[in-house]
N, C-alpha and C positions, 0 to 999 in steps of 0.2 A: 503493500500499499504506500510505503514510503516515496517509491518511485512516481506513482502516480500523483501524490500530494505535491512533489517537486514539480512535476509537470504542470499541475493545476496553478501552483504559485508562479511559475515562469509564464504560463499563458495569461495569468492575470497582469504581470509586469509587461508583457508584450502587448497585451490586449489594452491597456490603459492607453498608450499612444495610438494605437489603431482604432480604438473606439473614439477617442478624443478626435482624431484627425477626420475619420469618417462622419461623426456626429457633427463636428464643427463645419465640415464641408457640406453636410446635408442641410444643416441650418442655413448656410449660405445659399445653397440651391432652393431650399424652402422660401427663401426672401426673394428669389427671382419673380414670383407672381406679384410681389408688392412693389417691385421696381419697374418691371416691364409687363404691360397689360396684356399683350399678346405673346403666347407661347413660341410664335416664328421667331422672335427676337433672339431667343436662346438656342435655336436650331445650330448655328455656327459653333457655339460652345460645345454643344452636345458632340458634334462631329469631331471637333478638335481632341476632346478627351476619350474619343472612341478610337482614334488613331495612335495615341500615346502608349497604350498597354502594348500593341504590336510592335512598336519600335523598341519599347523596353526589354521584349523578349529577344530582339535582333541584337540590340546593343550589350546585353549581359550573357547571352548564349550559354546558359545552363551553368556558369561558373559558380554561382552561389551554392546549389545543391552539390556540385563536384567537389568545392572546398569542403564541405562537410564531410563527403564521402572519403576524400584521400587525406584528411587531416588524421585520420585513424592510423595510417600506415607510412606517411611522409613526414620529412622534417617541417614542422608547422612554418616556421619563418622563411624556409626555402619555398615552400608551397605558396604562401602568402605574397611574397615578392614576385614570383614567377607569373601568378595569376594577376596580380595588380598590375604588372609591366604590360602584360597582355591586354588587359582592360583598358587601361589608360590610352594605349596606342590605338587600339580599334575604335574607342569612343572618338577620339580626335578625327579618325578617318571617317566613320560614318557621319558625324556631325558635318564635317566638311561636304560630303555629299547631299545632306539635306539642305544646305545653303545653295549649292549648285543648281539643285532641281527643285528650288523653292517654288518657282512659278508653275511648273508642271504638276507638283503636287497639290497646290492651291486649285488649280483647274480641275483636277480630278475629284477633289474633295468638296466642290462647289463653294470655294472660299475666294473665288476671284476678287471680290470686293474687299477682302481682308488679307492679302498677302502677308501682312505683318504677323498674322496669328502663326504661320509656319515658322517664322524666326523665333518669336518667342517660345514656340513648342520645342524647337531644337536647342534652346538654351535649358530649358527644363529638363529635357531628357539628358542632356550633357551631364549636368550636375547630379542628377538622380543616379545615372549609370555609374559614375565614378565613386559614388558613395556606397554602391551596393556591396562590396567586399569587406568594407570598414564595418558595416553594419552586420555582416555575416561573421566577422571576427568576433564582435562583441557577443553575439549569440553563441558561437562555439565556446567562448572562455567563460559563459554564463555571467555575462554582466548586463542583466536586464535593466538596471536603474540608469545607466549611462545611455543605454538604448533608448529609453523611454524618454530621458532628458533631450536628447538630440532631435527625436521624432516631434514631441510635443512643442519644443522651441520653435521648430520650423513651421509646424501647423499655426501657432499662434502669430507668427509674423505674416504668414499668408492671409490669415483671417484679418488682422489688423490693417494691412495694406487695402484690402478690398473695402473695408469699412470706412477707412479713411477717405479714399477716392470716390466711393460710390454714395456715401451718406453725409460724412462729416465736411469734407471740403466743398462739395456743391452747395450745401446749406449756408456755409460760411461766406462763400462768394456772393450769394444772393443778397446778403446784408452788408457785405464789404467788397464792392467789385474792383476796388483799386489795390487789394491785397497783393504782396508778392506772390501768393499762392496760385495766381492765374497764370504764372509762368511755368508752373510745373503741372497744372492740370489741364487736360484737353477733354473738353466734353464730348468730342467725337469718338473718343476712346470706348466709352460707355462700357459694356460688358467685356471688353478686352481686358479691363482691370483685374478681372478674375486671373487671367494668365499672368499678368505683371505680379499680382500678389504670390502666385504660384513660384515664380522666378525668385522672387526675395526669400520665400520660405526656403526653397531648394538651396540657394546660395549660403544662407544662414546655417543650414544643416551641415553643409560642407565645411564651413569654418568651424563649427562646434567638433567636427570629427577630425580636425587638423593633426591631433597627436597621432591617430591611426595612420595618417598619410605621411607624416614626419618619419614614421618608422619603416616605411617602404624602402628598400634599397635595390637599386637597378641591378638586380641579379636575375638572370633568367636560365632556367634549367630546361633545355630543349626536350630531355627525356620525360621529365615530369609533364611538360606541357603537352607532348604528344599522347601521353597515357591518359591524362585528363580530357583531352579534346575527343579521344575515342569514346570515352564514358559520356561526354556531354553533349556531343552533336545529336544524339536522338532526343534529348531533352529541349533542344531548340524546336524540333518538330512538335514535341508534346505541349511546349509553350505557345508556339503559333497556333496549333489547333485549338488549344484552350481559349485563345483570344479570339478565334473565329467563332467559337460556340458562345463566347461571352458578348462579344462586341459587333458581330457581323451585322445582326439585325438593325443596329443603329447606323452602320456604316452605309449600308446598301438600301435604307428605308425609301430615301428619296429618289432613288434609281428604279426601285421596282414597283412602287405604289403607283396606281394610275389616277393621279390627281395633278392639278395645276401646281406650279412650283410654290406658291404662297401656302396653299393649302398643306401641301407635303411638308414644308418646313412647319407649319402650325402642329401636325400630327407628331412630328419627329421631336419638337419641343415638349410636347405633353408626353410622349413616350419615354423620353430620356428621363423627365422629372419622375413619372411612375415606376420606372425601373430601379430608381434609388430606393424606393421604398422597401422593395423586395430584396435589394442588395444589402439592407440592414442586417440579414443573416449572414452575408458574407464578411461582415465586421468580426463577427464570431470565429468563422472559418478561417480568415487570415491571421486572426491573433493566435489561433490554435496551431496552424501552419509554422508560426515564427518559433514556437516553442517545441512542437512535435518533431520537426525535421531533424535536428540534431539529437533530440531524445531518442527516437527511433534507431538512428545509427549507433549511438552510444550503447543502447540495450540490446542490440543485434546479437551479440555474442552470448548472452546470458541464456542459461537453460530455460527459464520460464518466459522468455521473450513473447512467444506467440500468445500466452495467456494473457500477458500485460497489455498486448495490442487489442486483444479482444475487449478487455475491461474499459480500456481508452475510448474504444469505438461506442460501447454501451453508454458511458457518460457524455460522449459527444452527441449521439443521437437524442437523448433526453433533453440536453440543452438546447438542441435544434428545434425539437417539439415546442418547447416553451417559447422560442423565439417565434415560431410560426403562428402559434396562438395568439401571442401578444400583438403581432402585425395583422393578422386576419380578424380577429375578433373586435379590435379597435380601428380597423380601417375607416369607419365612417367618422371618426374624429377629424381625420384629414379633410373629409368631405365637407364637414361643417365649417371648418377653419377658412377654406377657400371660399365658400359661399359668404361666410361672415365678413370677408375683406373684399366682397363684390368682385371677385375673380371666379365666376363659375365655369369658365372654359377650361380651367385647370383640374377640374375634378372628371373630366371624360377619361374612360379607360380604367378607373380605379378597381373595377370588378376583375382585371387580369392579375392584380397584385398577389393574391393567393397562390395562382398557378405559378407564378415567376418564383414565389418564396419556397414552394415545395420543390421545384427544379432545382433552385440554389442548395437545398438540403441534400437532394441527390448528388450534386457537385461535392459537397463536403464530405459525405459518405465515399465518394470515389477518392478523394484526396486521401481519406484514411486508408483505404484499400491499397492505394498505389504504392505502399512501401514494398510490396512483394517483388516488383520488377526493379526498384532501386537497390534492395539488398541483393538480388539475385543477378544482378548485371544484365537484366533483361529490358534495358530501356527501350530497345527496338520494338519489343511487343507494346509497351506502354505507348510509343508513338503511334503504332498501328491502330490502337483503340481510340487514340485521340484523332487519328486522320478519319477513321469511319465516322467518329461523332461529328467531325467537321463537315464531312460529306452529307451527313443526315440534316446538320444545320442549314448549310447551303440550299439543298434540294427544298426543304420544307419552308424557308424563308422566301425562296423565289416563288414557290407554288402558292403559299398560303397568304402572305403579306397583301398582294393585289386583291384576294377576296374577302379576306377577315381583318387586314389592317392590325391593330395593336394584337388582337386576339391571336391571328396567324403567328407572329413572331413570338408570343408567349407559348403557343404549343410547339413550336420549333425548338425553344429553349428547353422546355420541360421533356420533350421526347429524346433530345440528345443526351441530356444528363441521365435519365433513366437508363438509356442503353449503355452508356458508359459505366454506370455503376454496376449493372448486372453482369456485364461482360467481363469487368475487372474483377469481380467476385468470383466468377466461375473459373477464370484463367489463374486468379491467385491461389486459389484452394489446389490447385493442379501443382504449381511451382512452390509454393510457400504456405501449407495448410496452418490456418489460424481458427481456433474454436470461438468464433462469433456466435453470440445468442441469437441466431437468424430469427426464429419464430417470434422472440419477444420483441425484436427491434421492428419486425414488420408490423406487429400488433399495436406497438405505441404509434406508428405512422399513420396506420389506417385509423386508429382511435382519434387522433388529432384532426385528421379530415372530417370525420363523422361529427366531432363537436363543431367544428366550423360550419358545416351544412346545417346542423341543428340550429346553430345561431341565426343563420341566414333564414331559415324557416320561420323561427319565432318572430324575428323582426318583420318578415313580410306579413305575418298576421296581425302584428301590432307595431305600427311605425311610430313609436314614441322615444325621444332622445334617452330619457331616464331608464326606460325599460331596457332599451338597446344596451347601454352601459351596464346597468345591473345583471342583466342576463350573461352578458360577456364576463364580468367578475366573478359571477357564481360558477360558470363553466370552467374558467381557469382555476378557480378554487378546488373544485371537485377533481379536475386533473391532477392538480398538485397533491392531493390527498390520496388519490389512487396510486401515484407514483411512489409516493411516501411509504405506503402499505406494501407495495410490491417490491420495492428496494430497500426495505427497512434494515435488512443485514449489512448490506453495503453502506448504507448511510451512517449507521451505527459507529462504523470506523473513522467517520470524520468528527473530529470534536464539536465543532459548531453545529452540525446536523444533529449529532447525538443529544446535545443539550435541547435542541428544538423538539425532538421526538419525545424526550422525557417530559 
């Protein structure tokens, strides 16, 4: 149990900055309807942030996971130096390519009116990429507090710049038009200040990690690098496929939906905002991955490692079920908010959020299951699963978005992650058997879906705000009591939960 307690503690430390960044970022995005009346105004920002993850995969090319894998058998300093030199050189090269083909990228992404977005995007990716191994080193050395400090500081800088330039300075200049601030503020930049804030946050993060950068020595071991690349190159395919599954619907939405350009931008702006609600689940997934990846590698040689992985999966699924219920049962709160601020256009499509949330739970389970191909050096099999998932995503998005719009994109995401989860489980049990509590986990997932459907049925029969919230809270409480009873023996091993149960 001590290993899982340690994992839980580190997940919390890695989760705090992840949750803070995603939550603050979501608050900024939630403010978009308050600043921009029409969702179409945010479509360009949605497009940029759909491109960035693809480029992050290309810029880092699996080095983070490879660093955890080979730190168990190579000289840590020599490994860190070799990979850092490789990463720095490739990042400079790829960033230069972005600047050279800036106009072409802007044209392809429907950003001709804002080519500067591509420049700002390149700067963000540059600093984020060269910070990757520094953060990985902090995780490998079990230094989550320093990790959290650097992450949260960057987020606060990001949020502070956005608030300053989109809220404080414009209001101040209305009353003091001759202020020196007029020289640094450009009204036409508008939503672009979100990207400028991101740049400032990424640069501050880089500065806070300067100690890790100053420790780099220009020492390059070709033998280590070749061994790492043989391991890492399938992870590029995995990463790219994962980004296709996650981001493709937003990248191609305007190209495949049969609507006029302005209406397509309107729907893309709404869909991007809706997707962030479901992605609240991925906050927990990302926090978990930050701690779990080095944990799984470090535990891999222990005799009871499979049993530990199975228990980790159970706790993960239970936590995901609570997140799903929280999002789906209280979804109408978001609807009431947008209506209250007289922005009813933004409530379109909220009905797809539970489907997207459930799909993201499947993605989280897949990440848990994927440890088998990383431990057994079967990364190419993992890449094939991801490629198959990407093909499903591409095909379903092209077929369903023109017909069903948001719902078609949600069905594509759900179907892809369901396929990847099932396939990874079947193949993983063949190469690296883990005694997952399959029946219990499936029962939990089915139960939370039935609870959600029951709540929608109750609200349909009586559309009252207070009844809606009361029924949601009661159902959430009943599920909590149910899990507490079923998992009592496990929970009694946790001091805080044991006191609660008593």
